[in-house]
Every structure is written in C-alpha cells, then in structure tokens.
C-alpha positions in Angstrom: 39.6 -134.1 119.8 37.9 -130.7 119.2 34.4 -130.1 119.2 32.9 -129.8 116.1 29.5 -127.5 115.5 26.4 -129.3 114.8 25.8 -127.7 111.5 29.4 -128.9 110.5 29.2 -131.9 112.2 25.8 -133.3 110.6 26.0 -131.5 107.3 24.4 -134.1 104.5 26.8 -136.1 102.6 24.0 -137.5 100.5 21.1 -136.1 98.5 18.7 -137.9 100.8 19.7 -136.2 103.7 19.2 -132.6 101.9 16.1 -131.3 103.6 13.7 -128.8 102.3 14.9 -128.7 98.8 13.5 -131.6 97.2 12.7 -129.8 93.8 16.2 -129.3 93.4 17.6 -132.4 94.5 15.0 -134.6 92.3 16.4 -132.4 89.3 19.8 -133.2 89.9 19.7 -136.8 90.5 17.8 -137.3 87.1 20.6 -135.6 85.5 22.9 -137.9 86.7 21.0 -141.0 86.2 20.3 -139.8 82.5 24.0 -138.6 82.1 22.5 -135.0 80.9 25.0 -133.3 83.6 25.2 -129.3 82.4 28.4 -127.5 82.5 27.3 -124.4 84.5 25.1 -124.2 87.5 23.9 -121.2 89.5 22.5 -122.1 93.1 21.0 -118.7 94.9 18.9 -118.6 97.7 19.1 -117.1 101.6 21.8 -118.0 104.0 21.8 -121.6 105.1 19.4 -123.2 102.7 22.1 -125.8 101.8 23.7 -124.3 98.3 27.1 -125.1 99.2 26.1 -128.4 100.7 24.3 -129.7 97.6 27.1 -128.6 95.3 29.8 -130.6 97.2 27.3 -133.7 97.2 26.5 -133.0 93.2 30.8 -133.0 92.8 30.9 -136.0 94.3 27.8 -137.6 92.8 29.2 -137.1 89.1 32.9 -138.4 90.2 31.5 -141.3 92.2 32.5 -144.7 90.9 29.5 -146.6 92.3 26.2 -144.0 92.5 23.2 -145.2 94.3 20.2 -143.6 92.4 22.0 -140.4 91.4 23.6 -140.1 94.7 27.1 -140.7 96.0 28.2 -144.0 97.3 30.3 -142.3 100.0 32.4 -145.3 100.0 34.3 -145.2 96.9 38.1 -143.5 96.8 36.6 -140.4 95.0 34.0 -139.8 97.4 36.4 -140.3 100.4 38.9 -137.9 98.6 36.3 -135.2 98.1 34.9 -135.7 101.7 38.4 -135.0 103.2 39.2 -132.0 101.0 42.0 -134.1 99.2 40.6 -134.6 95.7 42.4 -132.3 92.9 38.8 -132.8 91.1 37.0 -130.4 93.3 38.2 -126.9 93.6 36.3 -124.6 96.1 36.8 -120.9 95.5 35.8 -117.9 97.9 34.4 -115.4 95.6 34.9 -112.9 98.2 38.6 -112.8 98.2 39.2 -114.1 94.7 37.1 -111.6 92.9 39.9 -110.1 90.4 40.7 -110.8 86.9 44.1 -112.4 87.7 42.1 -115.1 90.0 39.6 -115.7 86.8 43.1 -115.9 84.6 44.5 -118.9 86.8 40.8 -120.4 86.6 41.2 -120.3 82.7 44.6 -121.8 82.8 43.9 -124.4 85.2 40.7 -125.7 83.1 43.1 -126.9 80.1 44.3 -129.9 82.3 42.1 -132.7 82.3 41.2 -134.6 85.8 44.0 -137.2 86.7 41.0 -139.4 88.2 37.3 -139.5 88.0 35.3 -137.9 85.2 34.7 -134.3 86.1 36.5 -131.2 87.4 34.2 -129.2 89.7 34.7 -125.7 90.3 32.5 -124.3 93.5 32.6 -120.6 93.5 31.0 -119.4 96.8 29.8 -115.7 97.2 29.8 -115.4 93.3 28.1 -111.9 93.4 31.2 -110.8 95.0 33.3 -110.9 91.6 33.9 -107.9 90.0 32.1 -107.0 86.7 35.7 -107.3 84.9 36.4 -110.7 86.5 32.9 -111.8 85.2 33.6 -110.8 81.5 37.0 -112.5 81.8 34.9 -115.8 82.6 32.4 -115.6 80.3 34.0 -117.2 77.2 35.3 -120.1 79.5 31.9 -120.2 81.2 29.9 -120.7 77.9 31.9 -123.3 76.4 34.5 -125.0 78.9 36.0 -128.4 78.2 33.6 -131.4 78.4 35.4 -132.4 81.8 34.7 -129.0 83.3 31.3 -128.2 85.6 31.1 -124.8 87.4 28.8 -124.2 90.2 28.4 -120.5 91.4 26.6 -120.1 94.8 25.2 -116.6 95.9 22.9 -114.8 98.2 22.5 -112.0 95.9 21.5 -113.1 92.6 20.7 -109.5 91.5 24.3 -108.7 91.8 25.0 -111.2 89.1 25.3 -110.0 85.3 22.5 -111.2 83.0 25.4 -112.4 80.5 26.3 -115.0 83.3 22.8 -115.8 84.2 22.1 -116.7 80.6 25.0 -119.2 80.7 23.8 -121.3 83.6 21.2 -123.5 85.0 19.4 -121.7 87.8 18.0 -123.1 90.9 16.5 -121.0 93.5 16.7 -122.8 97.0 13.5 -122.2 99.1 13.8 -121.1 102.7 13.0 -124.1 105.0 9.8 -124.5 106.8 9.9 -124.5 110.5 8.3 -127.8 110.8 11.1 -129.3 108.5 13.7 -127.8 110.8 12.3 -128.7 113.9 12.1 -132.5 112.6 15.9 -132.1 111.7 16.6 -130.7 115.2 14.6 -133.7 116.8 16.8 -136.3 114.9 20.0 -134.5 115.9 18.9 -134.3 119.5 18.4 -137.8 119.5 22.0 -138.4 118.1 23.3 -135.9 120.4 21.5 -137.9 123.5 20.1 -134.3 124.6 16.7 -134.1 125.8 14.7 -130.9 124.7 11.0 -129.6 124.9 9.4 -129.4 121.6 8.1 -126.1 122.4 11.9 -124.7 122.6 12.8 -126.7 119.5 9.7 -124.8 117.9 10.7 -121.4 118.9 14.4 -121.9 117.6 12.8 -123.1 114.2 10.9 -119.9 113.7 13.5 -117.7 114.9 16.0 -119.2 112.4 13.9 -117.9 109.6 14.1 -120.5 107.0 17.9 -121.3 107.7 18.6 -124.6 108.8 22.3 -123.5 109.6 21.0 -120.5 111.7 18.8 -123.0 113.7 21.6 -125.4 114.5 24.0 -122.7 115.5 21.1 -121.4 117.9 20.4 -124.7 119.2 24.4 -125.2 119.7 24.3 -122.2 121.8 21.4 -123.2 124.2 22.6 -126.4 124.4 26.2 -124.9 125.7 24.8 -122.5 128.1 22.4 -125.3 129.7 25.2 -128.3 129.2 23.8 -131.3 130.9 20.2 -130.1 131.4 17.2 -130.5 129.8 16.6 -127.8 127.2 13.4 -125.9 127.9 11.4 -123.1 126.5 12.3 -120.9 129.2 16.2 -121.7 128.8 15.9 -120.8 125.1 14.2 -117.2 125.6 16.7 -116.5 128.3 19.6 -117.3 125.8 18.2 -115.6 122.7 17.0 -112.5 124.9 13.6 -113.2 123.6 10.2 -112.3 125.2 7.4 -114.6 126.0 4.0 -114.5 124.3 2.3 -113.5 127.8 4.4 -110.4 127.8 3.0 -109.4 124.1 -0.4 -110.3 124.9 -0.5 -107.8 128.0 1.3 -105.1 126.2 -1.2 -105.1 123.2 -4.0 -104.8 125.5 -2.7 -101.9 127.2 -1.8 -100.1 123.7 -5.4 -101.0 122.9 -6.5 -99.2 126.4 -4.0 -96.3 125.5 -2.6 -97.0 128.8 0.8 -95.3 128.4 2.1 -95.5 132.0 1.4 -99.3 132.2 3.0 -99.8 128.7 6.4 -98.1 129.6 6.7 -100.1 132.7 6.1 -103.3 130.7 9.1 -102.3 128.6 11.2 -101.2 131.8 10.4 -105.2 132.9 11.5 -106.4 129.6 14.7 -104.4 129.7 15.5 -105.2 133.3 15.4 -108.9 132.4 18.2 -108.3 129.7 15.9 -108.8 126.7 17.4 -107.9 123.4 15.2 -104.9 122.0 15.5 -106.1 118.3 14.6 -109.3 118.8 11.7 -108.0 121.2 10.3 -105.6 118.3 10.7 -108.2 115.6 8.7 -111.0 118.0 6.2 -108.0 118.4 5.4 -107.6 115.0 5.1 -111.4 114.6 2.4 -111.2 117.1 0.4 -108.6 115.6 0.7 -110.2 112.2 -1.1 -113.1 113.7 -3.6 -111.2 115.4 -4.1 -109.3 111.5 -4.7 -113.1 110.2 -7.3 -114.2 112.7 -8.9 -110.8 111.7 -9.0 -111.4 108.1 -11.3 -114.2 108.3 -12.0 -117.9 109.1 -9.7 -120.7 108.5 -6.6 -118.5 108.8 -5.8 -120.3 112.1 -3.5 -122.4 109.9 -1.2 -119.5 109.4 -0.8 -118.8 113.1 1.5 -121.0 114.8 0.4 -121.1 118.5 -1.1 -123.5 120.9 -4.9 -123.7 121.2 -4.9 -122.1 124.6 -3.1 -118.8 123.2 -5.4 -119.0 120.0 -8.4 -118.5 122.2 -6.5 -115.5 123.9 -5.5 -114.0 120.5 -9.0 -114.1 119.0 -10.1 -112.1 121.8 -7.5 -109.4 121.5 -8.0 -109.6 117.8 -11.3 -108.1 118.5 -9.7 -105.0 120.6 -9.1 -102.8 117.4 -9.7 -103.1 113.7 -7.5 -104.0 110.9 -6.4 -100.7 110.1 -5.1 -100.0 113.3 -3.2 -103.3 113.4 -1.7 -102.3 110.2 -0.3 -99.1 111.5 0.9 -100.5 114.5 3.3 -103.1 112.2 4.0 -99.9 110.2 5.2 -98.0 113.1 7.2 -101.4 114.5 8.8 -102.0 111.1 10.2 -98.4 110.7 11.5 -99.0 114.4 13.1 -102.6 113.5 14.9 -101.0 110.8 16.1 -97.9 113.1 17.2 -100.1 116.0 19.9 -101.9 113.6 22.3 -98.9 113.7 20.9 -97.1 117.1 22.9 -96.9 120.1 19.8 -95.6 121.7 17.5 -98.3 121.1 15.5 -98.0 124.5 14.7 -94.5 123.4 13.6 -95.4 120.0 11.3 -98.4 121.4 9.6 -95.9 124.2 8.8 -93.3 121.4 7.5 -95.7 119.0 5.3 -97.0 121.8 3.9 -93.6 122.8 3.0 -93.2 118.8 0.8 -96.3 119.2 -0.6 -95.1 122.3 -1.0 -91.5 121.1 -2.4 -91.4 117.3 -3.0 -87.6 117.7 0.7 -87.2 117.9 0.8 -88.1 114.2 -0.9 -86.6 111.3 -0.7 -89.4 108.8 -3.8 -91.1 107.3 -3.7 -94.2 109.2 -3.4 -92.3 112.5 -6.5 -90.1 111.3 -8.4 -93.3 110.7 -7.6 -94.7 114.3 -8.9 -91.6 115.8 -11.8 -91.5 113.8 -12.4 -95.0 114.9 -11.8 -94.3 118.7 -14.3 -91.3 118.5 -16.8 -93.7 116.9 -16.5 -96.2 119.6 -16.5 -93.3 122.3 -19.9 -92.1 120.6 -21.2 -95.4 121.0 -20.9 -95.6 124.6 -21.8 -92.1 125.0 -19.4 -89.2 125.4 -20.0 -86.8 128.5 -20.3 -83.2 126.6 -20.9 -80.1 128.4 -24.1 -79.4 126.2 -26.3 -81.2 124.0 -28.2 -79.5 121.0 -32.0 -80.1 121.7 -34.6 -79.5 119.2 -38.4 -79.0 120.5 -41.3 -79.1 118.6 -41.9 -76.1 116.8 -39.0 -74.1 117.9 -35.4 -73.8 116.6 -32.2 -76.0 117.9 -31.2 -74.5 121.2 -28.1 -75.7 123.5 -29.1 -76.6 126.9 -26.3 -77.6 129.3 -26.3 -81.0 130.7 -24.8 -80.0 133.8 -24.7 -76.5 135.5 -21.3 -75.4 136.4 -20.6 -71.9 138.2 -19.1 -68.9 136.8 -15.5 -68.6 136.7 -14.2 -65.7 139.4 -11.5 -63.5 139.0 -9.1 -66.2 140.5 -10.1 -68.8 138.3 -9.2 -66.5 135.5 -5.8 -65.7 136.8 -5.3 -69.5 137.8 -6.1 -70.4 133.7 -3.8 -67.7 132.6 -1.0 -69.4 134.7 -1.8 -72.7 133.7 -2.4 -71.9 129.9 0.9 -74.0 128.7 -0.7 -76.9 130.5 -4.0 -76.5 129.1 -2.4 -76.0 125.8 -0.4 -79.5 125.9 -3.8 -81.5 127.2 -5.4 -80.2 123.7 -2.3 -82.1 121.8 -2.5 -82.7 118.1 -2.6 -79.7 115.7 -4.6 -77.4 118.2 -1.5 -77.4 120.4 0.7 -76.6 117.6 -1.7 -73.5 116.8 -1.4 -72.0 120.2 2.5 -72.5 120.5 3.9 -69.2 121.6 0.7 -67.4 122.0 -0.1 -64.8 124.8 -3.2 -65.5 127.5 -4.4 -62.4 129.3 -8.0 -61.7 131.2 -10.4 -59.9 129.3 -11.0 -56.6 130.5 -14.9 -56.3 130.5 -15.9 -59.5 131.9 -14.6 -62.6 134.0 -12.8 -64.8 131.0 -9.6 -64.5 129.0 -8.5 -64.0 125.4 -5.5 -65.7 123.6 -3.8 -64.1 121.2 -2.0 -66.4 118.6 1.6 -65.7 117.9 1.2 -65.6 113.9 -1.2 -65.5 111.2 -2.6 -68.9 110.6 -5.7 -70.4 109.0 -7.4 -71.1 112.3 -11.0 -71.4 113.2 -10.8 -69.2 116.2 -14.4 -70.0 117.6 -13.9 -74.0 117.3 -10.5 -73.5 119.5 -11.9 -71.3 121.9 -14.8 -73.8 122.6 -12.5 -76.5 122.6 -10.7 -74.4 125.6 -13.9 -73.9 127.1 -14.7 -77.5 127.4 -11.4 -78.3 128.7 -11.6 -75.5 131.5 -15.2 -76.9 132.6 -13.5 -80.8 132.8 -10.4 -79.5 134.8 -11.5 -76.8 136.6 -15.3 -77.1 136.9 -16.4 -74.1 136.2 -17.6 -71.9 133.2 -15.1 -69.7 131.3 -15.6 -67.3 128.5 -12.5 -67.8 126.4 -11.9 -65.7 123.1 -9.2 -66.3 120.6 -7.8 -64.0 118.2 -5.0 -63.7 115.4 -2.5 -60.6 115.9 -4.4 -58.9 113.0 -8.0 -59.4 114.8 -6.9 -58.3 118.1 -9.3 -56.1 119.4 -7.5 -54.4 121.8 -5.1 -51.4 121.2 -1.3 -52.1 121.4 0.1 -50.8 124.5 1.9 -47.6 124.0 5.5 -47.7 123.2 8.1 -45.5 125.7 10.3 -42.8 123.9 13.9 -44.1 125.3 15.6 -41.7 122.6 16.8 -39.6 125.8 18.6 -42.5 127.2 20.6 -43.2 123.9 24.1 -41.5 124.3 25.0 -41.0 120.9 24.9 -38.2 118.1 22.1 -39.0 115.2 22.3 -37.1 112.2 19.2 -36.8 110.2 19.5 -36.4 106.2 17.1 -33.6 104.9 16.2 -33.8 101.3 
C-alpha cells in the first residue's frame, strides 16, 4: 500500500477532531441541532486552517442518518459514501480551473435535480476567489435563492477578491491562524500514533515555522521524519532539514552588530552560508529574534509573548539593554525590506551582506531612523568620554580659549605630500555626507606654509571650515601630526588658475573669422 502524507492520513472526520476553530465548529453544530442550516456559506482564512475539512464534515453532518451532537456519526451509509468520495450529494469544485460562465451554467442546471439519497446536495467550491466576475454574476441568482435541498460552501484564502454581491448572500466564517501550542499538541498526538520519538523542542520549532497552518506543520514534520527515518527527531535534526539557524547564532550576530564589528558580522554570515542554511529562513528568524528583544524592551510582563526557554530569556534580557527601541525598530525595518527582496533575487548572499553592513554603518544612510541611531551612539560615546584633539576651557575672567589635549608635532613637507597621495583614503574614512561632498575634489599643497588645500569639484552648500577641521582631526588621529587644511569651492579658490597654453599653431586647418 502506498504511503499517505500525515495531513491526509489524519485529516479530521468529525467536528471534535477540528483544532483551533472552536468558534466556527460550535456555530455549525448548533445550526444542525436546531435545524437552522443556511443555504450559502463563505469560509475564508489563511492556508491550512481547516476550511475544506470543515466543509466536508459539515456536508456529512447535514446528510448523516444518525448525527451525534451535531457531528456526523461516520458509520451510516451516507457518511461512508461521502468519506470515500462516491456520494452524488457532495460535489467538490476547483474554482481555479472551473471559473468560467459555462461551468456556472452547468451548476445551475444540476441544482434543479433533487438528491437521490439524503437531504441535501452540497456544492463545495474551493479557491472561490479565482472565479471570474462574469461567472460570479451568473451565480448570483442561484446563490441567493437555491432550491431548499441545495447548500453552497465557498472556500477562499483571498476574501477581498470575492465581489460584495456574493459576500452579502453568504454566511461568512473567518478561520483563525492556529496557535503554536495547539499545533504542537496535535503533533504530539500524531507522533504517538505513528510511534515516532521526537523532542518537544523540535516540535515547538516546527509549530512556530508553520505560521498558524496545521497542514504546513504536518508537511514539515513529514519531511523531517523521512530524512531521519527510524531515528529520534531532535531539534538539531529539524534545523538541518529546514535550513534554519540556532538561536545562539542570532545572539552572537546581534552582539557584534551592536558593537559595529563588521568583520565578525560578515564572518558569522559566512559560517551560516557554508552550513547550507537557507538565507530567506535565516532573515525571517532573525526578524523574529529582534521582535522578541523589542518586546522585552517594551515593559514588564512581556515575557509571555516571547516563546523561548528561561535560559535564553535571561540572555535576551541582557541583549535587549545593548541598544534602544528606535535602533531595534530600524534593524527590523531593514531586514523586513530584505526579506521581500530575497523572494525574487538570485544574489541572496549579496543582499544579506549589504543589509548587515547597513545595520553596522548607520552613517551610510540619511533617513530619520539612522540619524537617531547615530545621535544615540554619539551620546553614549560622550558619556564614556570621546578622545578629542582640543577642548574649549574657560578660565576665570577670560574668554573661552582652546587648549590642546595632546601636543603633536607640526607636519613636515613629507607629511603633506603623503596626505595628498592618501587623500581618497581619508575621504572614505570620513564617510557619510562629507565623503560625498569631497567626491571629485582636488588636493594640493599650500604654497606658503606646510599644509594642504582642497578644491571642491562643484558649488555646494558646504561649511568649509567645519569640513577642514574634521579633516585635520582625522590627520591627527591617523598620521599623528598637526596639519593646516583649507577647503574652498571653485568660486572661492584664492589661487589663480594656471595659464592656458596656446595650441592654435598645432591645429592644421583653416579657420575663417566672420567680420561684421
């Protein structure tokens, strides 16, 4: 006998077996018990939440010869026929491939014939949002006033694509995402039935990765069991099969990002890639990890929203104090944009590395959140004490003067020449807007004293004095000398332009000058 997937093998056949949709199950059972069954239903919700399953159970229940508390008995001839797919009373239609007016015309012709056995003829239209507008219009009259023995059940994942005229004629039931705890409890039951040993931590990760879909969870579980057939399913096994990353990797990566240690951040990503992890899943899990840190920052009592062990919770509380909430939200925004790009990209590694560089180098960006992070970093450095070349000191009875904190030697001619050669290197080290302002600028020695002057390539609203001072501080830090630097725009260049050579004698062509 061929193998049957777990989600098909253990598909619920009675209302009590349906998990996570108690609000819908209770309503449908009450309608059946009170004989208040409607003529049209719309089941909407995300994938794998039980829409088609509940529709089939409901179809069996309304035709069951001996219903038990509003649920089908599963033993009568009608229930057995519907379960085997041999019943003529339950017609399942794929809305994606039967979405034209001709298909709806066939339905309208068939509803005129009463069921040969049982009380109701049930039409289950899956993926109803794929039906064309013209076909929906053709269905309107039949859907509004069908024969008393006909029930329509429309199932869709995109309810916003269903016309309002259809919505107004149906009882709408929204299927919720199933909680991770409910999914995990169901998987434990199935593991006992399948006689497979699995760690709770492994099942918990699968339940979380399923994102509210029980069918997705069982498919992932099926995949993991098949890979390690006959072995105990462990947490590490699940990570390896799904291409996921352990929480320790996220912890170390986050600490290095906060420390702005770009070398170790890129090295960490290199290890993740070499292990064969899926970068899309890595990005999604890292966003969730940052979300948990943000929850811990938001206030007391948020631990219930963070689904981690007590050991990891202590470590995450410590990490949550490494940066402020604005920075965390910026990290989440950058990675969320990355997650959308990875879906269609063929160069996933490059995009991930660029995003991590942006996290470590907020000066590369000019948006509001990155500016907030840069200000926060400057405040932290000020609290610890920033090493500066000079500080303004006000003595009693005299004006503010600038006294050097450390005395450095004056630059020599060789130092100035070295600075001119390394100018592009210094420009890149400045970074941010200043590096852009100096792009294409010319650097040369001052003729009258040991120093350098920089002529910008274009007219820009630049604070020339502030830019020169930043360059002087960078030279003091990198070269350990004091050097005078002047910055000018082309308009304010104090030096005359070089004489232009007359090359007209080298042009071998006749030139006629019009005289007026």
